[in-house]
C-alpha positions as CSV (number, residue, x, y, z in Angstrom):
1,M,-0.5,-0.1,-0.2
2,A,3.0,2.6,0.8
3,Q,4.5,1.6,-2.1
4,Q,1.4,2.9,-4.1
5,G,1.3,6.0,-2.3
6,T,4.8,6.9,-3.3
7,Q,4.1,5.7,-7.5
8,R,1.3,7.8,-7.3
9,T,2.7,10.7,-5.6
10,K,6.5,10.3,-8.6
11,R,3.4,10.5,-11.5
12,R,1.2,12.8,-10.3
13,K,5.4,14.5,-10.1
14,G,5.8,13.5,-13.5
15,M,2.7,15.3,-14.8
16,V,2.7,18.6,-13.2
17,S,6.3,18.4,-14.5
18,T,5.8,17.7,-18.0
19,V,2.2,19.7,-17.9
20,L,5.0,22.9,-17.0
21,L,7.3,22.0,-19.5
22,I,4.8,22.1,-22.6
23,I,3.2,25.3,-20.8
24,A,7.1,26.7,-20.5
25,I,7.3,25.2,-24.7
26,L,4.4,27.4,-25.5
27,L,5.0,30.7,-24.1
28,L,9.3,30.4,-25.7
29,L,6.9,29.9,-28.9
30,F,4.2,32.2,-29.2
31,L,5.8,34.7,-26.5
32,P,8.3,36.8,-29.1
33,G,5.7,37.2,-32.0
34,Y,3.3,38.4,-29.1
35,L,5.4,41.1,-28.4
36,A,6.4,41.6,-31.6
37,R,2.9,42.4,-32.6
38,I,2.3,44.6,-29.4
39,F,5.6,46.5,-29.8
40,G,5.7,47.0,-33.5
41,D,5.1,48.9,-35.9
42,D,0.9,49.2,-36.4
43,S,0.5,50.6,-39.7
44,E,-0.5,47.4,-41.9
45,G,0.6,49.1,-44.8
46,K,-2.2,51.4,-44.5
47,Y,-1.9,55.1,-45.2
48,K,-2.7,58.4,-46.8
49,Y,-1.3,61.7,-48.2
50,C,-1.1,64.7,-46.2
51,T,-0.3,68.1,-46.7
52,V,1.0,69.5,-42.8
53,E,-0.3,72.8,-42.1
54,K,1.0,72.5,-38.3
55,A,2.9,70.5,-36.4
56,W,4.0,70.6,-32.4
57,A,4.2,68.3,-29.5
58,E,3.2,68.7,-25.9
59,Y,2.2,67.1,-22.8
60,R,-0.4,64.5,-23.1
61,A,-3.9,65.6,-21.5
62,G,-5.0,64.0,-18.3
63,G,-2.3,64.0,-16.1
64,D,-2.8,61.1,-13.5
65,L,-1.7,57.6,-14.7
66,S,-2.6,55.2,-12.0
67,G,-1.5,57.7,-8.8
68,N,1.4,59.1,-10.9
69,T,1.3,61.9,-13.2
70,D,1.9,61.4,-16.9
71,Y,4.3,63.5,-18.5
72,T,4.5,61.9,-21.7
73,R,5.0,63.8,-24.5
74,V,2.4,63.0,-27.8
75,G,2.8,64.5,-31.2
76,W,0.1,66.7,-33.5
77,V,-0.3,67.2,-36.5
78,E,-2.8,69.2,-38.7
79,T,-3.3,69.0,-41.9
80,R,-5.6,69.9,-45.2
81,E,-6.9,66.1,-46.3
82,C,-6.4,64.1,-43.3
83,G,-7.8,66.4,-40.4
84,K,-5.8,66.2,-37.3
85,L,-3.1,63.4,-36.5
86,A,-2.1,61.9,-33.2
87,L,1.0,60.4,-33.2
88,S,1.7,58.9,-29.7
89,E,5.0,57.9,-29.6
90,S,8.6,58.9,-31.2
91,P,9.3,56.6,-34.3
92,N,12.5,57.1,-34.0
93,K,14.0,55.6,-30.4
94,D,16.9,57.9,-30.0
95,Q,14.7,60.7,-31.1
96,S,12.7,62.7,-28.8
97,M,8.9,63.5,-29.7
98,D,10.0,67.0,-29.7
99,D,12.1,66.6,-32.3
100,Y,10.5,64.4,-34.3
101,M,7.7,67.3,-34.1
102,A,10.1,70.0,-35.3
103,S,11.5,67.8,-38.2
104,I,8.1,68.0,-39.9
105,E,8.1,70.9,-41.9
106,P,4.5,72.9,-42.4
107,G,3.5,73.2,-45.9
108,G,5.8,69.7,-46.7
109,Y,3.5,66.9,-48.4
110,Y,4.3,63.1,-46.2
111,K,2.6,59.9,-46.2
112,V,0.8,59.1,-42.8
113,Y,0.6,55.5,-41.6
114,L,-2.7,55.0,-39.6
115,K,-2.4,52.8,-36.4
116,N,-4.8,50.0,-37.0
117,V,-7.0,50.9,-33.8
118,Q,-8.1,54.3,-33.8
119,L,-9.0,57.0,-31.1
120,G,-12.8,57.4,-30.7
121,S,-12.9,61.4,-31.6
122,P,-14.5,62.1,-35.1
123,G,-11.9,63.9,-37.2
124,L,-8.4,62.6,-35.3
125,T,-6.2,60.0,-36.6
126,S,-4.0,58.1,-34.9
127,V,-1.3,57.4,-36.6
128,T,2.5,55.9,-36.5
129,R,5.2,58.0,-38.6
130,L,5.5,60.4,-40.9
131,E,7.7,60.2,-44.0
132,K,8.4,63.2,-46.8
133,A,6.7,62.2,-49.8
134,E,6.3,63.4,-54.2
135,R,3.6,65.5,-54.2
136,P,2.1,64.2,-57.2
137,S,2.3,66.0,-60.5
């Protein structure tokens, strides 16, 4: 009887370690893809062409985030064809939002990459980046 009890315990430990191993393998397989989807380019190739009228950076509205003051800088771009655009982070990680927004020229024609998920405000479009483009003739 005592021997059966120890065999059951060993089997349970073996099953638990097998289940944990399977979970670890699944995490190793799917986690990199999931993280790439979250932190990668969100544009999926959707874009518009717009003429920039004004571009600037300011502190995110709302201020308080989980009990801490949110000092994140966000970018705003006003355009003729596309309305108001919002950038939540600088596309170039080595460049601040202020520097990126200063590099966008008023009157310039840009290819604007759209985010997959849009903000709920009408007339406001979430974008990932702007690239200088040639005006069609």
